[in-house]
N, CA, C and O atoms as CSV, one atom per row, in Angstrom:
chain,resi,resn,atom,element,x,y,z
A,1,UNK,N,N,0.849,-1.181,0.000
A,1,UNK,CA,C,0.000,0.000,0.000
A,1,UNK,C,C,0.887,1.235,0.000
A,1,UNK,O,O,1.931,1.236,0.652
A,2,UNK,N,N,0.497,2.290,-0.717
A,2,UNK,CA,C,1.271,3.524,-0.726
A,2,UNK,C,C,1.387,4.122,0.670
A,2,UNK,O,O,0.623,3.772,1.570
A,3,UNK,N,N,2.334,5.016,0.842
A,3,UNK,CA,C,2.645,5.628,2.128
A,3,UNK,C,C,1.716,6.794,2.436
A,3,UNK,O,O,1.634,7.737,1.650
A,4,UNK,N,N,1.010,6.747,3.571
A,4,UNK,CA,C,0.049,7.797,3.929
A,4,UNK,C,C,0.729,9.093,4.340
A,4,UNK,O,O,0.066,10.127,4.425
A,5,UNK,N,N,2.038,9.069,4.598
A,5,UNK,CA,C,2.757,10.288,4.965
A,5,UNK,C,C,3.344,10.999,3.754
A,5,UNK,O,O,3.976,12.046,3.898
A,6,UNK,N,N,3.146,10.450,2.574
A,6,UNK,CA,C,3.707,11.041,1.366
A,6,UNK,C,C,3.049,12.384,1.076
A,6,UNK,O,O,1.827,12.523,1.138
A,7,UNK,N,N,3.883,13.366,0.758
A,7,UNK,CA,C,3.364,14.706,0.450
A,7,UNK,C,C,2.779,14.754,-0.960
A,7,UNK,O,O,1.892,15.559,-1.241
A,8,UNK,N,N,3.272,13.903,-1.829
A,8,UNK,CA,C,2.813,13.886,-3.210
A,8,UNK,C,C,1.516,13.096,-3.337
A,8,UNK,O,O,1.255,12.204,-2.529
A,9,UNK,N,N,0.705,13.411,-4.337
A,9,UNK,CA,C,-0.506,12.625,-4.579
A,9,UNK,C,C,-0.153,11.179,-4.918
A,9,UNK,O,O,0.924,10.897,-5.442
A,10,UNK,N,N,-1.063,10.283,-4.614
A,10,UNK,CA,C,-0.909,8.877,-4.971
A,10,UNK,C,C,-1.792,8.599,-6.171
A,10,UNK,O,O,-2.973,8.948,-6.168
A,11,UNK,N,N,-1.236,7.976,-7.192
A,11,UNK,CA,C,-2.022,7.624,-8.379
A,11,UNK,C,C,-2.203,6.122,-8.443
A,11,UNK,O,O,-1.243,5.358,-8.352
A,12,UNK,N,N,-3.460,5.710,-8.603
A,12,UNK,CA,C,-3.804,4.309,-8.802
A,12,UNK,C,C,-4.342,4.172,-10.220
A,12,UNK,O,O,-5.092,5.030,-10.685
A,13,UNK,N,N,-3.968,3.107,-10.902
A,13,UNK,CA,C,-4.419,2.899,-12.273
A,13,UNK,C,C,-4.989,1.498,-12.418
A,13,UNK,O,O,-4.421,0.522,-11.929
A,14,UNK,N,N,-6.116,1.422,-13.095
A,14,UNK,CA,C,-6.717,0.123,-13.380
A,14,UNK,C,C,-7.475,0.247,-14.695
A,14,UNK,O,O,-8.411,1.038,-14.814
A,15,UNK,N,N,-7.061,-0.547,-15.681
A,15,UNK,CA,C,-7.714,-0.491,-16.986
A,15,UNK,C,C,-7.619,0.893,-17.587
A,15,UNK,O,O,-6.536,1.475,-17.656
A,16,UNK,N,N,-8.754,1.422,-18.024
A,16,UNK,CA,C,-8.803,2.760,-18.633
A,16,UNK,C,C,-9.094,3.868,-17.632
A,16,UNK,O,O,-9.453,4.976,-18.029
A,17,UNK,N,N,-8.947,3.589,-16.344
A,17,UNK,CA,C,-9.299,4.564,-15.318
A,17,UNK,C,C,-8.118,4.836,-14.383
A,17,UNK,O,O,-7.274,3.973,-14.139
A,18,UNK,N,N,-8.094,6.056,-13.877
A,18,UNK,CA,C,-7.078,6.452,-12.901
A,18,UNK,C,C,-7.755,7.101,-11.704
A,18,UNK,O,O,-8.815,7.717,-11.821
A,19,UNK,N,N,-7.121,6.947,-10.561
A,19,UNK,CA,C,-7.593,7.607,-9.340
A,19,UNK,C,C,-6.401,8.325,-8.723
A,19,UNK,O,O,-5.340,7.732,-8.532
A,20,UNK,N,N,-6.581,9.588,-8.417
A,20,UNK,CA,C,-5.572,10.355,-7.695
A,20,UNK,C,C,-6.081,10.569,-6.280
A,20,UNK,O,O,-7.192,11.059,-6.080
A,21,UNK,N,N,-5.265,10.201,-5.297
A,21,UNK,CA,C,-5.599,10.392,-3.889
A,21,UNK,C,C,-4.743,11.540,-3.391
A,21,UNK,O,O,-3.515,11.505,-3.474
A,22,UNK,N,N,-5.418,12.567,-2.866
A,22,UNK,CA,C,-4.736,13.800,-2.473
A,22,UNK,C,C,-5.096,14.191,-1.049
A,22,UNK,O,O,-6.126,13.785,-0.512
A,23,UNK,N,N,-4.217,14.994,-0.452
A,23,UNK,CA,C,-4.421,15.471,0.917
A,23,UNK,C,C,-4.675,16.973,0.878
A,23,UNK,O,O,-3.873,17.728,0.328
A,24,UNK,N,N,-5.779,17.400,1.454
A,24,UNK,CA,C,-6.154,18.812,1.515
A,24,UNK,C,C,-5.899,19.317,2.935
A,24,UNK,O,O,-6.306,18.674,3.902
A,25,UNK,N,N,-5.234,20.455,3.064
A,25,UNK,CA,C,-4.882,20.928,4.407
A,25,UNK,C,C,-5.124,22.408,4.647
A,25,UNK,O,O,-4.763,22.891,5.720
A,26,UNK,N,N,-5.707,23.157,3.729
A,26,UNK,CA,C,-5.772,24.604,3.898
A,26,UNK,C,C,-6.650,25.056,5.065
A,26,UNK,O,O,-6.216,25.893,5.857
A,27,UNK,N,N,-7.850,24.539,5.195
A,27,UNK,CA,C,-8.725,24.931,6.307
A,27,UNK,C,C,-8.864,23.775,7.297
A,27,UNK,O,O,-8.636,23.929,8.497
A,28,UNK,N,N,-9.236,22.639,6.771
A,28,UNK,CA,C,-9.297,21.419,7.580
A,28,UNK,C,C,-8.543,20.334,6.827
A,28,UNK,O,O,-8.484,20.346,5.597
A,29,UNK,N,N,-7.990,19.430,7.545
A,29,UNK,CA,C,-7.223,18.360,6.925
A,29,UNK,C,C,-8.144,17.193,6.566
A,29,UNK,O,O,-8.863,16.671,7.419
A,30,UNK,N,N,-8.112,16.791,5.292
A,30,UNK,CA,C,-8.851,15.612,4.862
A,30,UNK,C,C,-8.212,15.061,3.592
A,30,UNK,O,O,-7.422,15.735,2.930
A,31,UNK,N,N,-8.567,13.843,3.273
A,31,UNK,CA,C,-8.114,13.177,2.059
A,31,UNK,C,C,-9.270,13.120,1.089
A,31,UNK,O,O,-10.428,13.091,1.504
A,32,UNK,N,N,-8.976,13.104,-0.189
A,32,UNK,CA,C,-10.014,12.927,-1.192
A,32,UNK,C,C,-9.430,12.213,-2.400
A,32,UNK,O,O,-8.216,12.169,-2.597
A,33,UNK,N,N,-10.329,11.655,-3.201
A,33,UNK,CA,C,-9.863,11.036,-4.438
A,33,UNK,C,C,-10.678,11.550,-5.607
A,33,UNK,O,O,-11.833,11.952,-5.470
A,34,UNK,N,N,-10.032,11.523,-6.759
A,34,UNK,CA,C,-10.645,11.928,-8.023
A,34,UNK,C,C,-10.459,10.768,-8.999
A,34,UNK,O,O,-9.346,10.276,-9.183
A,35,UNK,N,N,-11.541,10.341,-9.616
A,35,UNK,CA,C,-11.484,9.266,-10.610
A,35,UNK,C,C,-11.763,9.857,-11.984
A,35,UNK,O,O,-12.714,10.617,-12.166
A,36,UNK,N,N,-10.919,9.497,-12.951
A,36,UNK,CA,C,-11.091,9.945,-14.329
A,36,UNK,C,C,-10.776,8.797,-15.276
A,36,UNK,O,O,-10.051,7.862,-14.937
A,37,UNK,N,N,-11.342,8.897,-16.473
A,37,UNK,CA,C,-10.963,7.966,-17.532
A,37,UNK,C,C,-9.613,8.433,-18.066
A,37,UNK,O,O,-9.372,9.634,-18.191
A,38,UNK,N,N,-8.752,7.503,-18.374
A,38,UNK,CA,C,-7.431,7.819,-18.912
A,38,UNK,C,C,-7.569,8.723,-20.139
A,38,UNK,O,O,-8.322,8.406,-21.060
A,39,UNK,N,N,-6.847,9.845,-20.156
A,39,UNK,CA,C,-6.869,10.764,-21.289
A,39,UNK,C,C,-8.026,11.738,-21.296
A,39,UNK,O,O,-8.166,12.508,-22.246
A,40,UNK,N,N,-8.862,11.731,-20.267
A,40,UNK,CA,C,-10.024,12.624,-20.199
A,40,UNK,C,C,-9.899,13.556,-18.996
A,40,UNK,O,O,-9.325,13.194,-17.969
A,41,UNK,N,N,-10.438,14.742,-19.139
A,41,UNK,CA,C,-10.488,15.685,-18.011
A,41,UNK,C,C,-11.774,15.551,-17.202
A,41,UNK,O,O,-11.890,16.123,-16.118
A,42,UNK,N,N,-12.733,14.802,-17.723
A,42,UNK,CA,C,-14.009,14.624,-17.032
A,42,UNK,C,C,-13.803,13.876,-15.713
A,42,UNK,O,O,-13.144,12.837,-15.664
A,43,UNK,N,N,-14.379,14.426,-14.656
A,43,UNK,CA,C,-14.308,13.788,-13.343
A,43,UNK,C,C,-15.500,12.840,-13.218
A,43,UNK,O,O,-16.654,13.256,-13.317
A,44,UNK,N,N,-15.200,11.562,-12.997
A,44,UNK,CA,C,-16.241,10.553,-12.837
A,44,UNK,C,C,-16.698,10.490,-11.393
A,44,UNK,O,O,-17.885,10.313,-11.118
A,45,UNK,N,N,-15.758,10.634,-10.473
A,45,UNK,CA,C,-16.082,10.549,-9.046
A,45,UNK,C,C,-15.105,11.425,-8.273
A,45,UNK,O,O,-13.914,11.454,-8.581
A,46,UNK,N,N,-15.602,12.130,-7.282
A,46,UNK,CA,C,-14.794,12.981,-6.404
A,46,UNK,C,C,-15.382,12.839,-5.008
A,46,UNK,O,O,-16.520,13.239,-4.762
A,47,UNK,N,N,-14.599,12.266,-4.094
A,47,UNK,CA,C,-15.134,11.955,-2.767
A,47,UNK,C,C,-14.140,12.354,-1.686
A,47,UNK,O,O,-12.944,12.082,-1.791
A,48,UNK,N,N,-14.652,13.003,-0.646
A,48,UNK,CA,C,-13.873,13.385,0.532
A,48,UNK,C,C,-13.883,12.228,1.530
A,48,UNK,O,O,-14.920,11.606,1.764
A,49,UNK,N,N,-12.714,11.946,2.115
A,49,UNK,CA,C,-12.582,10.849,3.071
A,49,UNK,C,C,-11.886,11.337,4.335
A,49,UNK,O,O,-11.178,12.344,4.316
A,50,UNK,N,N,-12.093,10.622,5.424
A,50,UNK,CA,C,-11.500,11.008,6.709
A,50,UNK,C,C,-10.042,10.610,6.848
A,50,UNK,O,O,-9.311,11.204,7.640
A,51,UNK,N,N,-9.607,9.603,6.083
A,51,UNK,CA,C,-8.231,9.140,6.215
A,51,UNK,C,C,-7.683,8.723,4.856
A,51,UNK,O,O,-8.429,8.490,3.905
A,52,UNK,N,N,-6.377,8.639,4.796
A,52,UNK,CA,C,-5.696,8.175,3.591
A,52,UNK,C,C,-6.128,6.749,3.261
A,52,UNK,O,O,-6.436,6.440,2.109
A,53,UNK,N,N,-6.151,5.895,4.258
A,53,UNK,CA,C,-6.516,4.500,4.044
A,53,UNK,C,C,-7.937,4.364,3.494
A,53,UNK,O,O,-8.199,3.533,2.624
A,54,UNK,N,N,-8.847,5.185,4.010
A,54,UNK,CA,C,-10.227,5.173,3.524
A,54,UNK,C,C,-10.287,5.640,2.067
A,54,UNK,O,O,-11.018,5.065,1.261
A,55,UNK,N,N,-9.530,6.666,1.734
A,55,UNK,CA,C,-9.517,7.174,0.361
A,55,UNK,C,C,-8.950,6.141,-0.606
A,55,UNK,O,O,-9.477,5.961,-1.704
A,56,UNK,N,N,-7.876,5.462,-0.204
A,56,UNK,CA,C,-7.283,4.423,-1.051
A,56,UNK,C,C,-8.279,3.276,-1.254
A,56,UNK,O,O,-8.515,2.850,-2.385
A,57,UNK,N,N,-8.855,2.784,-0.170
A,57,UNK,CA,C,-9.793,1.656,-0.259
A,57,UNK,C,C,-11.014,2.004,-1.110
A,57,UNK,O,O,-11.424,1.216,-1.963
A,58,UNK,N,N,-11.585,3.168,-0.880
A,58,UNK,CA,C,-12.790,3.569,-1.613
A,58,UNK,C,C,-12.484,3.757,-3.098
A,58,UNK,O,O,-13.263,3.331,-3.950
A,59,UNK,N,N,-11.358,4.390,-3.410
A,59,UNK,CA,C,-11.019,4.607,-4.821
A,59,UNK,C,C,-10.733,3.281,-5.521
A,59,UNK,O,O,-11.082,3.122,-6.690
A,60,UNK,N,N,-10.107,2.328,-4.834
A,60,UNK,CA,C,-9.869,1.011,-5.423
A,60,UNK,C,C,-11.183,0.297,-5.731
A,60,UNK,O,O,-11.301,-0.371,-6.757
A,61,UNK,N,N,-12.160,0.435,-4.856
A,61,UNK,CA,C,-13.470,-0.190,-5.092
A,61,UNK,C,C,-14.142,0.407,-6.323
A,61,UNK,O,O,-14.714,-0.316,-7.139
A,62,UNK,N,N,-14.070,1.734,-6.453
A,62,UNK,CA,C,-14.688,2.396,-7.612
A,62,UNK,C,C,-13.972,1.983,-8.895
A,62,UNK,O,O,-14.623,1.679,-9.894
A,63,UNK,N,N,-12.646,1.969,-8.877
A,63,UNK,CA,C,-11.895,1.539,-10.059
A,63,UNK,C,C,-12.286,0.124,-10.473
A,63,UNK,O,O,-12.453,-0.154,-11.661
A,64,UNK,N,N,-12.431,-0.763,-9.507
A,64,UNK,CA,C,-12.813,-2.138,-9.805
A,64,UNK,C,C,-14.205,-2.205,-10.440
A,64,UNK,O,O,-14.404,-2.906,-11.431
A,65,UNK,N,N,-15.173,-1.469,-9.864
A,65,UNK,CA,C,-16.536,-1.461,-10.419
A,65,UNK,C,C,-16.549,-0.918,-11.846
A,65,UNK,O,O,-17.230,-1.463,-12.714
A,66,UNK,N,N,-15.795,0.158,-12.086
A,66,UNK,CA,C,-15.747,0.740,-13.426
A,66,UNK,C,C,-15.162,-0.243,-14.435
A,66,UNK,O,O,-15.654,-0.345,-15.559
A,67,UNK,N,N,-14.134,-0.954,-14.049
A,67,UNK,CA,C,-13.509,-1.910,-14.955
A,67,UNK,C,C,-14.396,-3.115,-15.226
A,67,UNK,O,O,-14.421,-3.623,-16.347
A,68,UNK,N,N,-15.119,-3.578,-14.222
A,68,UNK,CA,C,-16.059,-4.685,-14.433
A,68,UNK,C,C,-17.161,-4.242,-15.400
A,68,UNK,O,O,-17.521,-4.977,-16.319
A,69,UNK,N,N,-17.689,-3.042,-15.186
A,69,UNK,CA,C,-18.748,-2.524,-16.076
A,69,UNK,C,C,-18.225,-2.353,-17.502
A,69,UNK,O,O,-18.926,-2.670,-18.462
A,70,UNK,N,N,-17.009,-1.858,-17.640
A,70,UNK,CA,C,-16.430,-1.670,-18.981
A,70,UNK,C,C,-16.234,-3.010,-19.679
A,70,UNK,O,O,-16.452,-3.117,-20.886
A,71,UNK,N,N,-15.826,-4.025,-18.936
A,71,UNK,CA,C,-15.619,-5.355,-19.514
A,71,UNK,C,C,-16.945,-5.959,-19.992
A,71,UNK,O,O,-16.981,-6.646,-21.012
A,72,UNK,N,N,-18.014,-5.708,-19.268
A,72,UNK,CA,C,-19.337,-6.228,-19.663
A,72,UNK,C,C,-19.832,-5.579,-20.945
A,72,UNK,O,O,-20.544,-6.206,-21.728
A,73,UNK,N,N,-19.456,-4.325,-21.159
A,73,UNK,CA,C,-19.938,-3.571,-22.315
A,73,UNK,C,C,-19.109,-3.787,-23.562
A,73,UNK,O,O,-19.377,-3.162,-24.589
A,74,UNK,N,N,-18.126,-4.638,-23.506
A,74,UNK,CA,C,-17.282,-4.880,-24.699
A,74,UNK,C,C,-17.898,-5.884,-25.619
A,74,UNK,O,O,-17.324,-6.200,-26.661
């Protein structure tokens, strides 16, 4: 699993989708993830999470669901 103390965003990739897990600290500290299709600027999912681990787990679940759905539509 990626390091929760990393200052840089964490990128997860699965199939044609990517998830970036980022840490927001300006007013309150929280983690969030953004899911996009590879090569697209469209945001498919954007979710705020209480912890890095929660953001990683949730984004992995979404990536898996998107890939299963894409495989069914082929």
